[in-house]
C-alpha positions in Angstrom: -40.5 34.4 19.4 -38.6 32.3 16.9 -41.5 32.5 14.5 -41.6 36.3 14.9 -37.9 36.5 14.2 -38.4 34.5 11.0 -41.2 36.8 10.0 -39.1 39.9 10.6 -36.2 38.4 8.6 -38.7 37.7 5.7 -40.0 41.2 5.9 -36.5 42.7 5.8 -35.6 40.6 2.8 -38.8 41.5 1.0 -38.1 45.2 1.5 -34.4 44.9 0.4 -35.2 42.8 -2.6 -37.4 45.4 -4.3 -35.5 48.7 -4.0 -32.6 49.5 -1.6 -33.8 53.1 -1.3 -37.2 52.2 0.2 -37.8 50.7 3.6 -41.4 51.2 4.7 -44.8 50.6 3.1 -43.3 48.5 0.3 -46.2 46.1 0.2 -49.5 48.1 0.3 -51.3 46.7 -2.7 -55.0 46.1 -2.0 -57.3 44.1 -4.2 -56.6 40.7 -5.5 -57.8 41.5 -9.0 -55.1 44.2 -9.6 -52.4 42.0 -8.1 -53.3 39.0 -10.3 -52.8 41.2 -13.4 -49.1 41.7 -12.5 -49.4 45.3 -11.1 -50.5 46.6 -14.5 -54.1 47.3 -13.7 -54.0 51.1 -13.2 -56.3 51.7 -16.2 -58.9 49.1 -15.7 -60.0 49.1 -12.0 -63.1 51.2 -11.2 -64.3 49.7 -7.9 -63.3 51.0 -4.5 -59.9 49.3 -4.7 -59.0 52.0 -7.2 -58.1 54.1 -4.1 -54.8 52.2 -4.2 -54.3 51.3 -7.9 -55.4 54.7 -9.4 -57.6 57.1 -7.5 -58.9 58.5 -10.8 -60.7 55.2 -11.3 -63.0 56.2 -8.4 -64.7 58.7 -10.8 -66.6 55.7 -12.1 -67.8 54.6 -8.7 -71.6 54.7 -8.9 -72.6 52.7 -5.8 -71.5 52.4 -2.2 -69.0 49.5 -1.7 -67.0 47.7 1.0 -63.9 45.7 0.1 -62.1 43.5 2.6 -58.7 42.2 1.6 -56.6 39.5 3.4 -53.1 38.3 2.3 -50.7 35.6 3.4 -47.3 36.9 2.4 -44.7 34.2 1.6 -46.4 31.6 3.9 -44.8 33.0 7.1 -47.2 32.4 10.0 -46.5 35.6 12.0 -46.3 37.9 8.9 -49.8 39.2 8.2 -51.4 41.7 5.9 -54.9 43.0 5.4 -57.0 46.0 4.2 -60.5 47.4 4.4 -62.0 50.0 2.1 -65.3 51.8 2.1 -66.4 53.9 -0.9 -69.4 55.9 -2.1 -70.4 58.6 -4.6 -71.1 62.1 -3.3 -71.0 65.5 -5.0 -70.4 63.9 -8.4 -67.2 62.4 -7.0 -66.1 58.9 -6.0 -64.8 58.8 -2.4 -63.0 56.1 -0.5 -61.7 55.6 3.1 -59.1 52.8 3.5 -56.9 51.1 6.1 -54.0 48.8 5.3 -51.9 46.9 7.8 -48.7 44.9 7.4 -47.3 43.5 10.6 -45.4 40.8 12.6 -47.2 39.6 15.6 -45.9 41.1 18.8 -42.9 42.8 17.0 -43.7 45.3 14.3 -46.5 47.0 12.4 -47.2 49.4 9.5 -50.6 51.0 9.4 -51.7 53.1 6.5 -54.9 55.2 6.6 -56.0 56.7 3.3 -58.6 59.2 2.0 -59.2 59.1 -1.8 -61.3 61.0 -4.3 -61.8 60.6 -8.0 -63.7 62.9 -10.4 -64.4 63.2 -14.1 -62.8 66.4 -15.4 -64.2 66.6 -18.9 -65.5 64.7 -21.9 -64.4 65.6 -25.4 -64.5 64.3 -28.9 -66.6 61.2 -29.4 -66.2 58.9 -26.4 -63.1 60.5 -24.8 -63.1 61.3 -21.1 -60.5 62.4 -18.6 -60.7 61.8 -14.9 -58.3 62.7 -12.1 -57.9 61.5 -8.5 -55.8 61.8 -5.4 -55.1 59.8 -2.3 -53.8 61.3 1.0 -51.9 58.7 3.0 -51.2 58.8 6.7 -48.6 56.1 7.6 -47.5 54.9 11.0 -44.6 52.6 11.6 -44.2 51.1 15.1 -41.9 48.6 16.8 -42.6 46.7 20.0 -39.9 47.1 22.7 -37.6 44.1 23.0 -34.8 42.9 25.3 -31.2 42.5 24.1 -29.4 39.5 25.6 -25.7 39.2 26.4 -23.9 35.9 26.6 -21.5 35.7 29.6 -21.6 32.1 30.4 -25.4 32.2 30.1 -27.8 34.5 28.3 -28.7 37.5 30.5 -30.6 40.7 29.7 -28.2 43.5 28.7 -30.8 46.2 28.1 -34.1 47.1 26.5 -34.5 48.6 23.1 -37.5 50.7 22.1 -37.5 52.2 18.7 -41.0 53.6 19.3 -43.3 54.8 16.4 -43.2 57.4 13.7 -46.1 58.8 11.6 -45.8 60.6 8.2 -48.1 61.9 5.6 -47.8 61.4 1.8 -49.8 61.9 -1.4 -50.6 59.9 -4.5 -52.2 61.4 -7.7 -53.6 59.8 -10.8 -55.1 60.4 -14.2 -57.3 58.2 -16.3 -58.0 58.8 -20.0 -60.9 56.7 -21.4 -61.0 56.4 -25.2 -63.4 55.0 -27.8 -60.5 53.0 -29.4 -60.8 50.1 -26.9 -57.7 51.5 -25.1 -57.7 53.3 -21.8 -54.5 55.0 -20.5 -53.4 55.9 -16.9 -50.7 57.7 -15.0 -50.1 57.5 -11.2 -47.5 59.4 -9.2 -46.9 57.7 -5.8 -45.5 59.3 -2.6 -45.3 62.8 -4.1 -44.3 64.2 -0.6 -41.4 61.6 -0.3 -41.7 61.0 3.5 -38.7 59.7 5.4 -38.8 57.4 8.5 -35.7 57.4 10.6 -35.5 55.3 13.8 -31.7 55.2 14.3 -30.2 58.7 14.7 -27.7 59.4 11.9 -28.7 56.5 9.8 -30.5 58.5 7.1 -33.6 56.4 7.6 -35.8 55.0 4.9 -37.1 57.3 2.2 -40.2 56.7 0.2 -39.1 58.3 -3.1 -41.5 59.5 -5.9 -42.5 56.7 -8.2 -44.1 57.2 -11.6 -46.3 54.6 -13.2 -47.9 54.4 -16.7 -50.4 51.8 -17.8 -52.8 50.9 -20.6 -55.7 48.5 -20.8 -56.6 47.1 -24.2 -60.2 45.7 -24.5 -59.5 43.0 -27.0 -63.2 42.2 -27.0 -66.0 42.3 -24.4 -64.7 39.2 -22.6 -60.9 39.9 -22.8 -58.6 42.7 -21.5 -54.9 43.0 -22.0 -53.0 45.3 -19.6 -49.5 46.7 -19.7 -47.7 48.9 -17.2 -44.4 50.7 -16.7 -43.0 52.1 -13.4 -39.8 53.6 -12.1 -38.5 54.8 -8.8 -35.9 57.5 -9.1 -32.4 56.1 -9.3 -33.5 52.6 -10.2 -34.1 50.7 -13.4 -37.7 50.6 -14.6 -40.1 47.7 -14.3 -42.4 46.5 -17.0 -45.6 44.5 -16.2 -48.2 42.8 -18.3 -51.5 41.0 -17.6 -54.6 39.4 -19.2 -58.2 38.9 -18.0 -60.8 36.6 -19.6 -64.4 36.7 -18.6 -66.8 33.7 -18.8 -70.6 34.4 -19.0 -70.2 37.5 -16.8 -69.9 35.3 -13.7 -66.3 34.1 -13.7 -62.9 35.4 -14.7 -59.3 34.0 -15.0 -56.3 36.3 -14.9 -52.6 36.1 -15.3 -49.7 38.5 -15.2 -45.9 38.8 -15.5 -44.1 41.5 -13.6 -40.6 43.1 -13.8 -40.0 42.0 -17.4 -37.3 44.6 -18.1 -34.4 42.4 -16.8 -35.7 39.5 -19.0 -35.4 41.4 -22.2 -32.0 42.9 -21.4 -29.0 40.7 -22.3 -27.5 41.3 -18.9 -30.7 40.4 -17.0 -31.4 37.3 -15.0 -34.5 35.2 -15.4 -34.6 35.0 -11.6 -36.0 38.5 -11.6 -39.1 37.2 -13.5 -42.2 37.0 -11.3 -45.6 35.4 -12.1 -49.0 36.4 -10.8 -52.4 34.8 -11.4 -55.9 34.4 -10.0 -59.6 34.2 -10.6 -62.8 36.1 -9.8 -66.4 35.2 -9.2 -69.1 37.9 -9.4 -72.8 38.1 -9.3 -75.1 41.2 -8.9 -72.2 43.4 -7.7 -70.8 40.8 -5.2 -67.3 39.9 -6.1 -64.8 37.3 -4.7 -61.2 37.6 -6.1 -58.2 35.4 -5.4 -54.6 35.9 -6.4 -51.2 34.3 -6.1 -47.8 36.0 -6.7 -44.4 34.5 -6.8 -41.1 35.8 -5.6 -37.8 34.1 -6.5 -36.2 34.7 -3.1 -39.2 34.5 -0.8 -41.7 32.1 -2.4 -45.4 32.5 -3.0 -48.0 35.0 -1.5 -51.7 34.6 -1.6 -54.5 37.1 -1.4 -58.3 37.1 -1.3 -60.6 40.1 -1.7 -64.4 40.3 -1.1 -66.3 43.2 -2.5 -69.9 43.9 -1.2 -72.2 46.5 -2.8 -74.3 48.6 -0.5 -77.0 49.6 -2.9 -77.7 51.1 -6.3 -76.5 50.2 -9.8 -72.8 49.8 -10.4 -70.3 48.8 -13.0 -67.1 46.7 -12.9 
């Protein structure tokens, strides 16, 4: 029980430290490669994990894939996170089904079910292509009932609290513009329906406000990619993220990223807002193992491992 309380406290601090207006589904990133690039990978991910990063990237999905993702947030034993995605190409469109879970053992859980699709809209000029995608999200937040204790000489049960569960739907949308200039551009709008979860009557609950994200991927050469991203939630200051990936012999990659750089370059900002991400990948014949680590000044380090398995046919990364 004590470990579960520590996990709940860590989760509450994690939610509060990112944006006061948001309370649920703050940590739903899936895929260690995108995380290791500092959340700036919206324009360069084309496997099934594009269902989270930018569903328009699913337009380039040419083979069936399964991705399993496991994370260890902040080293808290009872705080666990994981995801599973299955994708395939049908009707000239890339499709993906996903499930993401963030929970505290025996106390709390967030389950997010997703259905994503990405399709090429048109090609124009010499080497230009525009793709679009969308992800429908069905989220469920649930609490386990717990006893409230009262101290009257000794601890005695004073009642039982049951917040129950709530389910809401939301929608993400994305665009991906591929150019012949070694630069690809992306836009993603998250939580277009702005669902609100309210467990305590009159509290106003927790709103998932609309968030806009822009990103670019610059292919420095065949082996090197530089990424940059910008995001903003309504009513908060923007965040700027950058990343780099270097490939070695088409079998190994190292990655590094910096996230939330805006406070660093502002004279009033604090270097404590600066966060580092990094990781590596190993791949062969479509099989991929990616690992990532991310730092948080208040909560410490988180670790993530993703395994991508092809289910047949040629593919691209």
